[in-house]
C-alpha angles and dihedrals in degrees: 000000000000111000121204117205122204086224108026092184126090093007115177134175113279119282094011124141128200129198118193108213138178109259111272093236108016131062095203098061142056130211133199128227115205122198126190143143101236109066092207089071087074086081089066091055095045092052092047096048097043087052096044094048093044092236101138088114091053109019121193119265116240125238110184132180110201141146085227130049095230089195104133112152114232113254122230091269093050088049091054089051092047093049089054096048115117102226091189093062111079089189091057096046090047091050093045090050091051105037111023107033116091109284091219089066099233101116105059097090102052092035086060091047090050089060090043091243090132128028124214118352129226115186124186106198150146101224116099131092103190142034089258092061088057097046118119113254137189134216124202108210127216090269097053097258119140118227118197114221116201128176126199134201097199137039092229093057092048089047095050092050100044102047090064095055119105097217113142099202135044140186111201117207130189128183108194092221086073085080092061119095109181104028116183091187088060099038098040093230091123092170090071128085124244118250124197143190111270118253087247089056094047091050090047091052096047100037115137084230091065109104091227096051090047091050088053098045091051089057101029119144099162142001122209125186122189112201095194091179094185088060094046100055098270139321094288094058093041086055091050094051091049088048090059092055092042091053093042095057113016140059131220084006140261123292094011124133090252122077109271119226139182106265096219088057094059 
């Protein structure tokens, strides 16, 4: 089906917001932050940024904080769709991200890796019930490149591993449901109440003084945030979690009429 758009330029997946920021650690570069509800829309932005910055020969590694692993391998049908995807057409990628990627938002990471839009993958998550779930994995993309997939149970272990890596570029990805602890929506025990990391703990983890965050910011090529309100205990709680990040990093704040800036650079 051929889709016609009223304005074919600058097309993005529905409901996404983008803020162009100065680079958090460099004065000669800029970086984009993308905000959306559906986590699979990150695929669109990783594709756009890897293409825009001409990073396909050395794609950014991905560091993702998420309650879920979101590491479903593409099936043969999905591999065929991905191979046919025109990465020079924003409208086609936006439509694909919206209508053809898995609606449960678990296939965007390895779909991006399959097209070599991201490099190695490091996920700090809470999902996993057996040692098998936490084992390292590997994906061979359609061009024959190997992508390492590692999962981490604690922020400290992720930090200790990543800060010794030699990667030059990073995409930083946060799903706000990462900050939930007991999550009835994810466990199916709907009679229970949600519990969350405290604001103090969130700020401690994401502080610009943390070695991992400092390492990421020096190499940052794009920042994606998925709000996923149904996984966060509702839209109000999702907004509160987002506001913690917004107030920690930015001033006067994202998506305001005034030019937003990194707070630590002021």
